[in-house]
C-alpha positions in Angstrom: 113.2 118.2 122.9 113.6 121.1 120.5 113.3 119.2 117.2 112.3 115.7 117.9 112.6 113.2 115.1 109.7 110.6 114.5 111.2 107.4 113.8 108.1 104.9 114.2 104.7 106.7 113.8 102.4 104.0 115.5 99.3 105.8 114.3 100.4 105.4 110.6 100.8 101.6 111.1 97.1 101.2 110.7 97.4 102.8 107.2 99.8 100.1 106.1 97.1 97.5 106.6 94.9 98.9 103.7 96.6 98.7 100.4 94.2 101.6 99.1 95.8 103.9 101.8 99.4 102.8 101.0 98.7 103.7 97.4 97.4 107.1 98.5 100.5 107.6 100.7 102.9 106.6 97.9 101.2 108.9 95.4 101.2 111.9 97.9 105.0 111.3 98.2 105.7 111.1 94.6 106.5 107.4 94.6 105.3 105.9 91.1 103.1 102.9 91.4 101.8 100.6 88.5 98.6 101.8 86.8 95.7 100.6 89.1 92.2 100.9 90.0 90.3 100.0 93.1 87.0 98.0 93.2 85.3 98.6 96.5 82.7 96.3 97.7 80.2 99.2 98.3 80.4 100.9 94.9 79.3 98.1 92.4 76.7 97.7 89.8 76.3 95.4 86.8 78.9 97.5 84.7 81.4 98.0 87.5 83.5 94.8 86.5 83.6 93.5 83.1 86.0 91.0 81.3 86.9 89.2 78.3 89.3 86.3 77.7 92.2 88.9 77.1 91.1 92.0 79.2 89.2 93.2 82.3 87.5 96.6 82.7 87.0 98.2 86.2 85.0 101.4 86.5 85.6 102.0 82.9 89.4 101.5 83.1 90.6 98.8 80.8 93.5 96.4 81.6 95.1 94.0 79.1 95.8 90.7 80.7 98.1 89.5 82.4 96.5 91.6 85.3 97.1 91.5 89.0 94.4 91.4 91.5 95.2 92.3 95.1 92.9 92.1 98.1 92.9 95.6 99.8 93.5 94.1 103.2 97.4 94.0 103.3 97.2 91.2 105.7 95.8 88.9 102.9 98.9 87.8 100.7 96.8 85.9 98.3 97.5 88.0 95.2 96.4 86.4 91.8 97.8 87.1 88.4 95.3 86.3 85.4 96.7 85.6 82.1 95.0 86.2 78.6 93.4 83.1 76.9 95.6 83.9 74.0 98.6 82.9 76.0 96.9 80.0 77.4 94.9 81.6 80.1 95.0 80.4 83.9 96.1 82.2 86.9 99.1 82.2 89.2 98.4 82.7 92.9 101.0 84.3 95.1 101.1 83.6 98.7 103.4 83.8 101.9 106.4 81.7 101.3 105.9 78.0 102.4 109.0 75.9 102.3 110.6 77.3 98.9 107.5 78.2 97.2 105.6 81.4 97.0 103.3 80.9 94.1 101.3 78.2 92.2 99.8 78.2 88.7 96.2 77.0 87.8 96.0 76.7 84.3 92.0 76.3 84.4 91.2 78.9 86.9 90.4 82.3 85.1 87.6 83.5 87.3 88.1 87.0 89.0 87.6 87.2 92.6 86.1 90.7 92.2 83.0 89.1 91.3 82.4 88.5 95.1 80.4 91.3 96.1 81.6 91.3 99.8 85.3 91.8 99.0 87.4 94.8 97.7 90.4 94.5 95.3 93.0 96.4 93.7 93.5 95.6 90.0 96.9 96.7 88.4 99.0 96.5 85.4 101.3 93.4 85.4 104.9 94.3 85.5 107.1 91.7 83.4 110.2 90.6 85.1 111.4 87.7 83.0 110.3 85.1 85.5 112.0 86.7 88.6 109.8 87.4 91.7 110.4 90.9 92.9 109.5 92.1 96.4 110.2 95.6 97.2 110.6 96.3 100.9 111.1 100.1 101.0 111.8 103.1 98.7 112.8 106.7 99.1 113.6 109.3 96.4 116.9 108.1 95.6 116.8 104.4 95.8 114.8 101.1 96.8 115.4 97.9 98.7 114.3 94.7 97.1 114.6 91.0 97.2 114.4 88.8 94.0 113.9 85.3 93.8 114.4 83.3 90.6 112.5 80.4 89.3 114.7 77.8 91.0 114.2 79.7 94.4 117.6 81.3 94.7 117.2 84.7 96.4 119.2 88.0 96.1 118.9 91.2 98.1 
């Protein structure tokens, strides 16, 4: 072959299992991402993660709630959204779709999982979507492919 075209890079698939690597690849390719910071299990101290009723601070980067907390392991689909106490507080837990549900709200659970010293997380700015769940599957410089699900569970691509 003179100029083979690589369609499926098996070695790169391992990078997709670590959200930290995915964010680095997106940045290297000029794809914008929400403002975020990584909290690795190995680089913590008493000041690494701070929080109040309406904000969190990770490595000195402050995020106003609502804020998104994602495990760095991309196989872990348990993503939490923490809401400010000024708006009633609580957290929403996103998970793999079961029947017609992909999230559940916990009005009394405000505890960040990032306080667990054995786990690593990415914290990022919450993007407001007026109650619509948006799942982006792929993007290139000119367009993206996504699926949306409204509150009633109706899906559109």
